[in-house]
Backbone as CSV, one residue per row, in Angstrom:
resi,resn,N_x,N_y,N_z,CA_x,CA_y,CA_z,C_x,C_y,C_z
1,MET,-10.935,35.032,-19.459,-10.547,34.168,-18.457,-9.843,32.801,-18.903
2,VAL,-8.391,32.790,-17.974,-7.243,31.523,-18.776,-7.886,30.765,-17.696
3,SER,-8.139,29.309,-18.310,-8.484,28.180,-17.395,-7.433,27.708,-16.819
4,VAL,-7.213,27.329,-15.483,-5.732,26.763,-14.872,-6.087,25.430,-15.308
5,ALA,-5.268,24.032,-15.814,-5.383,22.972,-15.817,-5.200,22.362,-14.230
6,LYS,-6.220,21.498,-14.211,-6.353,20.854,-12.989,-5.411,19.431,-12.661
7,ALA,-5.000,19.201,-11.388,-3.783,18.365,-11.304,-4.639,16.817,-11.184
8,GLN,-4.268,15.974,-12.575,-4.882,14.398,-12.297,-4.381,13.581,-11.719
9,VAL,-5.738,13.492,-10.503,-5.746,12.514,-9.462,-6.265,10.749,-9.477
10,ALA,-5.589,10.374,-9.233,-6.106,8.904,-9.155,-6.319,8.123,-7.804
11,LEU,-7.129,7.660,-7.590,-7.399,7.060,-5.876,-7.053,5.355,-6.308
12,VAL,-6.399,4.713,-5.372,-6.182,3.569,-5.612,-7.076,2.688,-4.116
13,ASP,-7.868,1.690,-3.746,-8.277,1.803,-2.312,-9.029,0.536,-2.963
14,ASP,-8.762,-0.402,-1.837,-9.929,-1.524,-2.101,-11.216,-1.539,-1.358
15,HIS,-11.389,-0.307,-0.298,-12.731,0.000,0.100,-13.356,0.665,-0.534
16,PRO,-14.331,0.610,-1.198,-15.195,1.473,-2.152,-15.832,2.862,-1.805
17,LEU,-16.135,2.439,-0.326,-16.909,3.617,0.263,-16.245,4.514,0.477
18,PHE,-14.586,4.194,1.279,-13.650,5.123,1.416,-13.110,5.783,0.009
19,ARG,-12.973,5.346,-0.967,-12.495,5.724,-1.731,-13.318,6.810,-2.890
20,GLN,-14.538,6.055,-2.359,-15.932,7.235,-3.500,-15.608,8.502,-2.615
21,GLY,-15.745,8.155,-1.496,-15.794,9.786,-0.173,-14.699,10.569,-0.501
22,LEU,-13.607,10.021,-0.833,-12.749,10.901,-1.083,-12.470,11.169,-2.506
23,ALA,-12.720,10.473,-3.347,-13.370,11.472,-4.683,-14.346,12.629,-4.856
24,MET,-15.585,12.155,-4.009,-16.271,12.970,-3.876,-15.257,14.714,-3.493
25,ALA,-14.674,14.784,-2.166,-13.963,15.527,-1.395,-12.893,16.277,-2.132
26,VAL,-12.096,15.322,-3.445,-11.609,15.871,-4.611,-11.819,16.576,-5.576
27,GLY,-13.362,15.853,-5.825,-13.691,16.512,-7.220,-14.353,18.107,-6.659
28,CYS,-14.235,17.997,-5.435,-14.952,19.526,-4.992,-13.759,20.899,-5.042
29,GLU,-12.797,20.541,-5.535,-11.316,21.333,-5.563,-11.441,21.749,-6.604
30,PRO,-11.124,23.022,-7.003,-11.091,23.896,-8.273,-9.684,23.501,-8.896
31,ASP,-8.478,22.804,-8.403,-7.161,22.218,-8.405,-7.064,20.959,-8.590
32,LEU,-7.894,20.162,-8.280,-7.836,18.870,-8.560,-8.955,18.290,-9.504
33,GLU,-8.462,16.833,-10.139,-9.465,16.251,-10.786,-9.336,14.877,-10.697
34,VAL,-10.610,14.094,-10.530,-9.766,12.639,-10.173,-10.509,11.818,-11.147
35,VAL,-9.269,11.644,-12.370,-9.051,10.837,-12.778,-9.424,9.442,-13.337
36,GLY,-9.347,8.604,-12.568,-9.467,7.191,-12.120,-10.007,6.824,-10.832
37,GLN,-9.951,5.566,-10.852,-10.180,5.242,-9.426,-10.093,3.595,-9.949
38,ALA,-9.214,3.259,-8.448,-8.997,1.539,-8.679,-8.920,0.852,-7.721
39,GLY,-9.584,-0.276,-7.400,-9.645,-0.944,-6.401,-9.006,-2.140,-6.035
40,ASN,-7.714,-2.302,-7.006,-6.694,-3.288,-6.490,-5.319,-2.792,-7.242
41,ALA,-4.414,-3.462,-7.260,-3.105,-2.905,-8.293,-2.901,-2.941,-9.916
42,ARG,-4.242,-3.783,-10.326,-3.620,-4.547,-11.098,-4.719,-3.345,-11.892
43,GLU,-6.051,-2.810,-11.373,-6.755,-1.477,-11.944,-5.685,-0.503,-12.324
44,ALA,-5.072,-0.084,-11.161,-4.335,1.176,-11.015,-3.284,1.054,-12.134
45,LEU,-2.671,-0.504,-12.482,-1.732,0.226,-13.482,-2.159,-0.136,-14.449
46,ASP,-3.377,-0.545,-14.957,-4.177,-0.245,-16.563,-4.202,1.301,-16.434
47,LEU,-4.691,1.509,-15.285,-5.284,3.029,-15.836,-4.101,3.992,-16.027
48,ALA,-2.574,3.807,-14.893,-1.531,4.331,-15.510,-1.085,4.403,-17.015
49,ARG,-1.322,2.973,-17.876,-1.061,2.931,-18.786,-2.079,3.333,-20.095
50,SER,-3.349,4.035,-19.464,-4.025,4.393,-20.261,-4.158,5.925,-20.347
51,ARG,-3.335,6.701,-19.362,-3.322,7.656,-19.429,-2.594,8.484,-18.295
52,PRO,-1.718,10.024,-18.437,-0.553,10.262,-17.356,-1.616,11.142,-16.564
53,ILE,-0.793,10.520,-15.278,-1.412,10.974,-13.731,-0.452,11.260,-12.887
54,ASP,-0.966,12.734,-12.319,-0.228,13.723,-11.532,0.288,13.298,-9.964
55,VAL,-0.969,12.492,-9.680,-0.527,11.971,-8.136,-1.799,10.758,-7.844
56,ALA,-1.200,9.693,-7.735,-2.060,8.789,-7.443,-1.721,8.348,-5.665
57,VAL,-2.733,8.210,-5.281,-2.885,8.160,-3.961,-2.815,6.989,-3.742
58,VAL,-2.455,6.004,-2.779,-2.463,4.634,-2.917,-2.419,4.067,-1.458
59,ASP,-3.452,2.945,-1.417,-3.743,2.493,-0.086,-2.118,1.528,0.022
60,ILE,-2.399,1.236,1.257,-1.248,0.123,1.627,-1.192,-1.244,1.732
61,LEU,-2.128,-1.956,2.139,-3.068,-3.053,2.494,-3.964,-3.358,1.445
62,MET,-3.462,-4.244,0.509,-4.795,-4.503,-1.028,-4.619,-5.919,-1.141
63,PRO,-5.883,-6.413,-1.764,-5.247,-7.830,-2.139,-4.465,-7.742,-3.624
64,SER,-3.929,-9.063,-3.608,-2.821,-9.329,-4.735,-1.843,-8.593,-4.911
65,MET,-1.439,-7.172,-4.288,-0.335,-6.454,-4.561,-0.395,-5.566,-3.123
66,SER,0.956,-5.072,-2.748,0.575,-4.405,-1.630,0.807,-2.849,-2.426
67,GLY,0.481,-1.961,-1.224,0.757,-0.708,-1.778,2.202,-0.302,-2.204
68,ILE,3.050,-0.927,-1.790,4.074,-0.651,-1.451,4.774,-1.232,-2.694
69,SER,4.491,-2.449,-3.104,4.969,-2.940,-4.607,4.424,-1.973,-5.605
70,LEU,3.380,-1.306,-5.487,2.155,-0.995,-6.766,3.210,0.439,-6.722
71,ALA,3.714,0.848,-5.486,4.282,2.609,-5.695,5.432,2.305,-6.604
72,SER,6.387,1.162,-6.562,7.719,1.007,-7.495,6.993,1.137,-8.578
73,GLU,6.177,0.042,-9.268,5.551,0.002,-10.140,5.003,0.703,-11.397
74,LEU,4.255,2.021,-10.303,3.629,3.076,-10.679,5.060,4.104,-11.139
75,HIS,6.401,3.893,-9.935,6.797,5.174,-10.398,7.735,4.733,-12.152
76,GLU,7.837,3.081,-12.221,8.701,2.943,-13.426,7.788,2.585,-14.573
77,GLN,6.408,2.777,-14.374,5.746,3.246,-15.323,5.494,4.533,-15.998
78,GLN,5.357,4.995,-14.638,5.120,7.076,-14.837,6.298,7.561,-13.890
79,PRO,7.576,7.924,-14.058,8.485,8.348,-13.405,7.868,9.636,-12.693
80,ASP,7.173,10.641,-13.398,6.749,11.973,-13.111,5.822,11.880,-12.530
81,CYS,4.940,10.637,-11.811,3.879,11.085,-11.260,4.074,10.539,-9.624
82,LYS,3.651,11.237,-9.116,3.894,11.439,-7.485,2.683,10.491,-7.007
83,ILE,3.221,10.130,-5.688,2.880,8.476,-4.833,2.270,9.588,-3.778
84,LEU,1.271,9.388,-3.305,0.734,9.754,-1.629,0.552,8.155,-0.891
85,GLY,0.899,7.819,-0.229,0.495,6.778,0.826,-0.395,6.955,1.539
86,LEU,-1.310,5.974,1.775,-2.441,6.353,2.735,-2.994,5.084,3.192
87,SER,-3.261,5.153,4.354,-3.342,3.983,5.282,-3.679,4.476,6.790
88,VAL,-3.898,3.471,7.362,-4.674,3.976,8.989,-3.215,3.180,9.925
89,ILE,-2.345,2.229,9.491,-1.296,1.846,10.111,-0.060,3.216,10.019
90,ASP,0.123,2.805,11.368,1.266,3.756,11.377,2.427,3.460,12.094
91,GLU,2.989,2.340,11.317,4.262,1.805,11.648,5.160,2.083,11.166
92,PRO,6.389,2.929,11.905,7.258,3.415,11.173,8.250,2.616,9.804
93,GLY,8.468,1.755,10.255,8.818,0.661,8.920,8.495,0.502,8.023
94,LEU,6.894,0.937,8.342,6.196,0.766,6.916,6.280,1.618,6.052
95,ILE,5.981,2.953,6.950,6.088,4.470,6.451,7.369,4.256,5.614
96,ALA,8.679,4.129,5.999,9.915,4.337,5.790,9.990,3.519,4.193
97,ASP,9.343,2.031,4.538,9.353,0.989,3.118,8.342,1.899,1.939
98,MET,7.403,2.386,2.290,6.188,3.139,1.434,7.110,4.371,0.488
99,LEU,8.300,5.053,1.312,9.059,6.238,1.019,10.114,5.898,0.266
100,ARG,10.783,4.309,0.577,11.382,3.895,-0.262,11.244,3.685,-1.876
101,ALA,9.593,3.059,-1.581,9.156,2.877,-3.130,9.171,3.928,-3.664
102,HIS,9.524,5.000,-3.677,9.273,6.361,-4.749,8.023,7.194,-3.903
103,ALA,7.242,6.854,-3.148,5.832,7.667,-2.435,6.597,9.044,-2.238
104,SER,6.049,9.966,-2.590,6.152,11.443,-2.100,5.683,12.296,-1.174
105,GLY,5.168,11.025,-0.154,4.435,11.276,1.028,3.474,9.848,1.475
106,TYR,3.112,10.293,2.518,2.358,9.240,3.480,1.481,10.308,4.308
107,ALA,0.056,9.665,4.056,-1.177,10.139,5.232,-1.525,9.119,5.831
108,PHE,-2.338,9.533,6.796,-3.366,8.506,7.654,-5.112,8.451,7.515
109,LYS,-5.801,7.957,7.031,-6.835,7.531,6.971,-7.563,8.450,7.893
110,THR,-7.160,8.443,8.689,-7.825,8.862,10.259,-7.669,10.588,10.350
111,GLN,-7.022,10.759,9.124,-7.018,12.781,9.354,-8.016,13.181,8.733
112,ALA,-8.230,14.160,8.686,-9.417,15.083,8.421,-9.454,15.461,6.687
113,VAL,-10.149,15.297,6.103,-10.342,15.582,4.998,-9.533,16.402,4.388
114,THR,-9.582,17.355,4.817,-8.603,18.975,4.327,-7.260,18.735,4.269
115,GLU,-6.774,17.794,5.647,-5.518,17.548,5.716,-5.068,16.246,4.496
116,ILE,-6.011,15.497,4.289,-5.488,14.718,2.841,-5.262,15.201,1.636
117,LEU,-6.315,16.086,1.592,-6.186,17.096,0.345,-5.034,17.753,0.411
118,ASP,-4.164,18.694,1.727,-3.216,19.528,1.714,-2.185,18.170,1.268
119,ALA,-2.321,17.436,1.925,-1.119,16.336,1.551,-0.931,15.883,0.088
120,ILE,-1.958,15.859,-0.782,-2.139,15.804,-2.104,-1.164,17.139,-2.613
121,ARG,-1.646,18.093,-2.351,-1.168,19.558,-2.876,0.792,19.440,-2.566
122,GLN,0.627,18.824,-1.479,2.123,19.404,-0.631,3.288,18.162,-1.737
123,VAL,2.488,17.427,-1.863,3.357,16.395,-2.882,3.400,16.566,-3.958
124,LEU,2.552,17.592,-4.745,2.066,17.451,-5.969,3.414,19.061,-6.021
125,GLY,4.085,19.725,-5.070,4.703,20.719,-5.150,6.289,20.328,-4.915
126,GLY,6.150,18.830,-4.379,7.456,18.405,-4.447,7.857,18.169,-2.992
127,ILE,7.214,18.711,-1.983,7.503,18.218,-0.501,7.064,17.198,-0.101
128,ARG,7.899,16.475,0.663,7.825,15.069,1.348,6.773,15.402,2.256
129,TYR,5.374,14.796,2.132,4.430,14.720,3.252,4.313,13.600,4.242
130,LEU,4.301,13.878,5.871,3.983,13.410,6.233,3.182,13.915,7.684
131,PRO,2.187,12.843,8.082,1.331,13.628,9.240,2.110,14.383,10.421
132,PRO,1.296,15.175,11.013,1.883,16.223,12.293,2.216,14.986,13.430
133,SER,1.170,13.922,13.589,1.028,13.008,14.530,2.193,12.001,14.009
134,ALA,2.923,11.991,13.047,3.691,10.321,12.545,5.107,10.734,13.144
135,PRO,5.133,9.749,13.981,6.590,9.405,14.012,8.167,9.500,13.672
136,ARG,8.359,10.970,13.096,9.259,11.467,12.154,10.944,10.868,12.558
137,ALA,10.877,10.989,13.953,12.311,10.381,14.043,12.799,8.585,13.665
138,ALA,11.449,8.222,14.171,11.840,6.604,14.077,11.544,6.151,12.683
139,ILE,10.747,7.244,11.486,10.810,7.016,10.240,12.002,7.095,9.938
140,GLU,12.983,8.083,10.359,13.985,8.412,9.720,14.912,7.579,9.947
141,ALA,15.134,6.784,10.964,15.588,5.942,11.663,15.750,4.910,10.903
142,GLU,14.466,4.255,10.343,14.136,3.610,9.568,14.620,3.790,8.074
143,LEU,14.725,4.595,7.783,15.220,5.244,6.620,16.570,5.109,6.248
144,GLY,17.359,5.261,7.222,18.606,4.963,7.719,19.253,3.957,7.749
145,THR,18.387,2.860,7.980,19.090,1.392,8.514,19.015,0.640,7.317
146,GLY,18.283,1.223,5.803,18.219,0.301,4.915,16.682,-0.546,5.235
147,SER,16.979,-1.887,4.580,15.492,-2.368,4.642,16.060,-4.273,4.439
148,SER,15.390,-5.370,4.973,15.577,-6.545,4.896,14.469,-7.313,4.485
149,ARG,14.484,-8.321,3.859,13.298,-9.100,3.588,13.251,-10.742,4.418
150,PRO,12.378,-10.199,5.209,12.429,-11.257,6.465,11.225,-12.339,5.408
151,LEU,11.007,-12.079,4.157,10.118,-13.523,3.489,10.796,-14.210,2.921
152,ASP,12.214,-13.642,3.045,13.111,-14.964,2.008,13.478,-16.009,2.776
153,ARG,13.140,-15.944,4.067,13.721,-16.824,5.071,12.321,-18.107,4.644
154,LEU,11.395,-17.800,4.379,10.536,-19.031,3.799,10.568,-19.498,3.044
155,THR,10.358,-21.038,2.738,10.371,-22.165,1.870,9.605,-21.895,0.533
156,ARG,9.514,-22.243,-0.280,8.704,-22.160,-1.305,7.193,-22.439,-0.608
157,ARG,6.687,-23.880,-0.043,5.911,-24.379,0.292,5.260,-23.052,0.768
158,GLU,6.220,-22.714,2.338,5.938,-21.894,2.947,5.235,-20.793,2.672
159,ARG,6.120,-20.099,1.555,5.275,-18.833,0.840,4.166,-18.720,0.495
160,GLU,3.662,-19.960,0.188,2.421,-20.253,-0.592,1.411,-20.155,0.500
161,VAL,1.887,-21.153,1.791,0.626,-21.351,2.801,0.594,-19.655,3.200
162,PHE,1.663,-18.662,3.559,1.401,-17.578,3.756,0.419,-16.780,3.179
163,GLU,0.704,-16.895,1.898,0.073,-16.124,1.066,-1.361,-16.295,0.852
164,LEU,-1.946,-17.433,1.267,-3.134,-17.912,1.807,-3.423,-17.524,2.974
165,VAL,-2.878,-17.686,3.701,-3.155,-17.306,5.346,-3.462,-15.986,5.428
166,ILE,-2.494,-14.932,4.453,-2.959,-13.626,5.158,-4.287,-12.959,4.027
167,ARG,-4.409,-13.847,3.139,-5.958,-13.428,2.510,-7.095,-13.839,3.529
168,GLY,-7.094,-14.790,4.510,-8.210,-15.298,5.356,-8.475,-16.499,5.120
169,ARG,-7.550,-17.217,4.190,-8.234,-18.405,4.226,-8.101,-19.260,5.596
170,SER,-8.773,-20.241,5.996,-8.680,-21.277,6.946,-8.129,-22.320,6.788
171,ASN,-7.748,-22.989,7.933,-6.652,-24.171,7.798,-6.883,-25.107,6.587
172,ASP,-8.464,-25.274,6.691,-9.087,-26.214,5.491,-8.726,-26.042,4.677
173,GLU,-9.113,-24.724,4.111,-8.855,-24.314,2.811,-7.968,-24.164,2.266
174,ILE,-6.426,-23.895,3.109,-5.508,-24.173,2.363,-5.213,-25.303,1.884
175,ALA,-5.353,-26.252,3.224,-5.109,-27.662,2.641,-5.993,-28.256,1.859
176,SER,-7.019,-27.714,1.314,-7.842,-28.231,-0.365,-7.051,-27.313,-1.178
177,GLU,-6.752,-26.205,-0.893,-6.156,-25.421,-1.809,-4.717,-26.195,-2.608
178,LEU,-4.316,-26.518,-1.296,-2.715,-27.057,-2.084,-2.767,-28.626,-1.990
179,PHE,-3.963,-29.006,-2.136,-3.542,-30.559,-1.882,-2.641,-30.885,-0.487
180,ILE,-2.714,-30.571,0.699,-2.271,-31.278,1.740,-2.499,-31.747,2.933
181,ALA,-2.302,-32.362,3.815,-3.044,-32.498,4.750,-3.222,-30.908,5.902
182,ARG,-4.557,-31.020,6.753,-4.448,-29.858,7.607,-3.594,-29.983,8.516
183,ARG,-3.161,-30.615,9.097,-2.178,-30.583,10.006,-0.517,-30.175,9.429
184,THR,-0.358,-30.616,8.553,1.031,-30.065,7.504,0.291,-28.889,7.437
185,VAL,-0.736,-28.153,7.239,-0.910,-26.591,7.124,-0.402,-26.024,8.721
186,GLU,-0.787,-26.394,9.946,-0.645,-26.068,10.946,0.655,-26.279,11.128
187,THR,1.239,-27.144,10.915,2.829,-27.030,11.360,3.575,-26.121,10.500
188,HIS,2.947,-26.008,9.098,3.965,-24.463,8.234,3.373,-23.691,8.746
189,ARG,2.243,-23.321,9.429,1.889,-21.999,9.887,2.840,-21.760,11.172
190,GLN,2.752,-22.506,11.686,3.327,-22.628,13.013,5.101,-22.266,12.365
191,ARG,5.812,-22.966,11.784,6.813,-22.356,10.910,7.034,-21.314,10.651
192,ILE,5.938,-20.796,9.928,5.861,-19.191,9.366,6.087,-18.125,10.575
193,MET,5.542,-18.357,11.337,5.263,-17.728,12.704,6.652,-17.302,13.520
194,LYS,7.137,-18.311,13.669,8.273,-18.156,14.155,9.471,-17.371,13.459
195,LYS,9.550,-17.623,12.003,10.548,-17.394,11.321,10.435,-15.628,11.319
196,LEU,9.301,-15.418,11.398,8.887,-13.973,10.654,8.549,-13.439,12.549
197,SER,8.493,-13.937,13.746,8.380,-13.316,14.975,6.976,-12.513,14.820
198,ALA,6.040,-13.087,13.948,4.894,-12.834,13.705,3.952,-13.382,14.873
199,HIS,2.946,-13.252,15.980,2.327,-13.804,16.706,0.628,-13.580,16.618
200,SER,0.371,-13.033,15.069,-1.493,-12.927,14.996,-1.266,-12.441,13.075
201,LEU,-2.315,-12.735,12.719,-2.550,-12.582,11.240,-2.429,-11.022,10.903
202,ALA,-2.591,-10.122,12.105,-2.388,-8.767,11.347,-0.992,-8.343,11.252
203,GLU,-0.104,-8.868,11.727,1.061,-9.156,11.853,2.026,-9.521,10.356
204,MET,1.157,-10.731,10.270,2.216,-10.613,8.874,1.334,-10.359,7.956
205,GLN,0.356,-9.872,7.933,-0.557,-8.668,7.020,0.064,-7.263,7.193
206,ARG,0.820,-7.091,7.709,1.549,-6.168,8.165,3.053,-6.268,7.306
207,LEU,3.552,-7.629,7.314,4.712,-8.056,6.887,4.768,-8.012,5.549
208,ALA,3.587,-8.341,4.916,3.692,-8.924,3.587,3.416,-7.442,3.365
209,ALA,2.950,-6.198,3.251,2.619,-5.130,2.991,3.781,-4.389,2.886
210,ARG,4.441,-4.592,4.318,5.829,-3.991,4.143,7.480,-4.364,3.133
211,HIS,6.890,-5.791,3.206,8.323,-6.892,2.459,7.569,-7.426,0.910
212,GLY,7.249,-6.456,0.120,6.901,-6.960,-1.420,5.725,-7.252,-1.476
213,GLY,5.121,-7.367,-0.526,3.473,-7.807,-0.603,3.207,-9.223,-1.351
214,LEU,1.743,-9.214,-1.590,1.078,-10.680,-2.123,1.891,-11.166,-3.478
215,ALA,1.653,-12.245,-3.541,1.906,-12.702,-5.510,0.537,-12.687,-5.829
216,THR,0.783,-12.116,-7.470,-0.042,-11.890,-8.262,-0.976,-13.526,-8.701
């Protein structure tokens, strides 16, 4: 009996429980094999340098570098590697940016495991995958408008504060780390939110993922 080569799958997600659960599901499939797991972008890039990967399943919001930035780097490193974005976020602009970064598809973490496995197989087969519930018209509209970089509006100091804010640092922690007054941090924070039209930490984190991610 001739054995069929299994597709080499890499899983990149900073939540170990979710990643390991998905690895177990993939490992039970006769045509798929998990060849590596990574909890951040650096680990993912090290893995990609060490062996060929057929498909990388990449989370969007991760520490140090967003999944969007990682997708671009993985594509440069292994152009033949298919990339499937995976997230709980269903924002059309974010999905469009992931596709612009050479992802072959995008799935939701809320989908059934069987659907995520189907998404992996579809991108392996050269088919762009989007979930049935994805706002396709809005995604296509975003893809047609190109992308802007609102983070470029920030000054260097504002960018430093922004990167610490989206990592969950308190104003006191940021003041200590940057050697500035707490009141100065508060002022920078207000200016950042105004420039980015963001009203919460979650919105700023989405912007970080959508427009280039965090500094390494």
